[in-house]
N, C-alpha and C positions, 0 to 999 in steps of 0.2 A: 062633155063639155070643156070648154078652153078657158082660161085665166091667164091675164097678161100682168109681166112684172116689167118694172121700170126702176133700175139703178141710176139714177141722176147724179153722177160725180162731177166735180169741177173740171177734171182732166179728160173724162171719156163719160159716155152712157152705155149701159147694157141694157138691152129690151129683149126678152123672150115670152115665149107662149108655153103654156103647159097643160096636160090633161088633167081629168078628174083623179088618176092615179099618179100624179106628181110626176110626171114624165114629161120632161123637155121635149117639145117637138119642133120648136123653131127657136133661134137665137141670132142676134146681131150686136155688134159693137163699133162704134164710131165716135170720134173726138169730138167733145164738147166746144162748139163754136158759138155762132149766136142764137139768141132764142128762136127767132123765126125759120133758120136753116135747120135747129133741132126738131122743131115741131113738125115742120115737113118730114124729116127723115122718120120721126116717130109714127106719123100718120102713115107713110108709105110700107113701113114695115108690117104694122098691126092690120092693115086693110085687107090683108088675105086672110083672116081669121075672124070669127065672131065668137070675140071673147065675150063674157058674161059678166065678170067682175076684174078690176084691175086694182094693183096696189104700185104706190110710187113711192120710193125711198128718194129725197132730193138733198143735194148739198145746201148748206146753210149759212146763215141762219135762215130759218123759214117760218112762216105764220102759221100756227096747229092750233089757234083757238078759234072754234067755229062761230064764235060771237064777237070776235075781232075783224074790223074793217079789213085787215092784211091777212085774214085767212086764204091760205093756199097761195100767197107769194112768194118770191124768194127776197128776202129783204137787204139788209146791208152786207152785201158781199163782195169781196175784192175783185170777183170775177166780171170784166169788164162786158158791158151790154144787159146783164142779168140783175142789177139793183131794181127792186120794186117790181119784179116782173111777175104779173098774174099766172104762173105757170097752170095751176090747177084750174083756174079759170078756162085758159086756152086749150086746154085737155079736155073739158067738159064740152066745150062748142064742137068737138070731133067724135067724142064717144059719150054716147049717151047711157050712160052704166053706172052702176057705183064704183067710186075710186077711193081706195083707202090713201090717205095723203099723211107722211111721215117723213122723217130723216132717213138720209142712206146709211147712217151707223145703226137706227134703230131697227133698219130692215135686215142689216148684218148680224145684229146682236140676236134678232129672231131665228134668222136660218143657222145661227150656231146652238141656239137654244132648242131647236126642233130636231136637227139633223145632225148636228156637229158636235163640238167638245163639251156642251152641257146637256146632252140627251139625258133624260131619266131625272134633272136636277129641278127643284121647284124655282131656283131663283140663279139668276147669273149677270152679271157686268161683263160687258165687251168694250173694249178699247182699241179703237184705230190709231195707227202712229204711221203716219207719212209725210206728205207736205203740210198737213195739218195733224191736230189731235181732237177726236170727238169720242163721246163714249154714251153707250146705252144700257139701261138696266130692266130687267124683266123679273117680276114677281108673280108666281102663279098663273102663268101664261099671259100676263098684262104688261104690256109695253108702258113704262113710265113715262107720262108726259102730264103737264098741268096747263097752266095759261101759256107756258112756254116748254121747249123740249129741253133736257139737260144740256149743259155745256162744259161737260166734263174736262175739257183741253184747256179751260181758262181758269182753272183753280190756281191760286197763288203757290208758290213752291218756294221753300228755303235754299239758297244757293249752297253747293256743295263748296267745301273749304278748297281754296285757292282757283275756285273757278271764277275768272274774272269777266266772264260774257255777260252781257247786260239784257239779252233776250231780244227776239225780234218781231214781237206781236206788235202791231200797230196799235192795238187797243190797250194791252196791259204791258207792254214790254217783257217783264220776266216772269210772266204766267208759265204753267206746264208746255203750253205749245211754244210758248215764244224760246224756252229752254231747252226742250226735247224733241221737237220736231225734226224732219229731216233736213230742211234749210239751216236751222240751227247746228245740227251737225256738221254740215257742210261749210257754214261760216266759219266755225272754229278750225275746221280741217282743211279748208280751202280747196276741198275736192268733193266730189259726189258721195254718197253716204256708202253706196255699194262699193267704192273704191277703197275706202279705209279699211286696213288690215286688221284680221281678225282678233290679233293679240295687243292692238293698238289701246292705251289708256282711256281714250275717249269713251270705248264702249263701258268701262266702270262708271264714267261719268253718267252715260244715258241709263244706265242700270239703275243708279242712284235714283234719279228723277223720277223713273217709272215706278222704282218701289216706294218712293215716297207717295205718289199717287195713289198706288194699290193700297196702300196703310190707310191712306183717307177715306179712299171708299170701302175699306174694309171696316173701318169704326163707323162711318155713316149708315151703309147699306147692310152690312153682315152678309154679302151674297155667298152662296156656295161654291161658286167658281168665279175666277178672273180669268178672262181670255184677252189675249193681244193678237190683234191683225194689223192689216197695213204693210207697206214695204219695208219700213225699218224693223217692223218686229220679226220678218223672215230670218233675222240673223240669229242662227241657233245657239252660237255662244252667250247672246243675251242672258238666257233662262237661268243658269247657274248663278249668273252675278245679280240678277233681279232677286232672287230668291235668297241668296245670302246677304244682300243689301237689306230688304224687306225684314228678314228676320231680324238683322241688327238694330232698324230703326224702330220696329214695332216693340222691340225690347221685351217680348212674352205678356204685353199689356192684354192681350184677350187671347183665347184659344182659335186655331183656325185648322183647317183640313190641312193633312200632310202638303208640303209646299209644291212638291212635284205634281200633285195632282190639282192644286189651287192656284197657281200663275202658270198659265199654261198658252202654248201658241193656237190660233184657231187652226180647227180641223178642216174646215172647209176652204180655207185660204183664200184666194181671192172671188170664189164662188159664193161666198157667203151673203152678200149683198142680194143678189138676183135670186139665189135661192130662198132667201127670206120674205122677198117681195112677192115672188110666187105663191109662197105658203100663206101668206098673210091674205092675199086675194082670195086664196080658196077657204080660208079659216075664219074671215071676217065674222 
């Protein structure tokens, strides 16, 4: 039997097909353009395979409450043309199979939980740090969501001493995403995040905000592990800085696992999302 997975990101889409042994037999990647062009490319790719179930992890915010009229929709996104698009509804017109519908960060969380850094853990929290910031939480094999999915990138954070940047989130200005996303780093440095030298003090500032968020998630969820994914998180020099800042900010208030095993980089890297989507399709 074949299973389909779609990692629907605001920049790119990844589609893949796996067999019952969790082996990927086909995969494609293309830029996120208009909804109509994207649906055509999805249909073209999957038309060669008889998939029995599919899972979609979509950029958001999305409607995830089955009792709501906006279930399956991409909602108030800054991605041009995708606002209020009935994504799941369009897929169901083509694929007459069960489709798991959740966020892109939830499928990445599930991928790391099943086959990545959180293997053999009962709980895990995953935070992607890139163009935006989002998070997912899993407890005992269940992806957490209720009438809405978590928006972990939009928690408010206290500014670091002498940080004069006021944030770039169009909704909340100085939330975590507004202060610590890739664009926030680039605005301060006036260059791409990947070009910022590894010893630049900006990485201490980035670590401060990510550590503050990790402290909040620790106090709220008490996960067994916190995993960082996304382009910004690929900076190796960040992790000692995050752990040091986390320890200082938490100030021994609660016990945690050893920090080098608690605050870690995603093991699956950029494959976390599509891996999780395929696994969700098979394990639903």
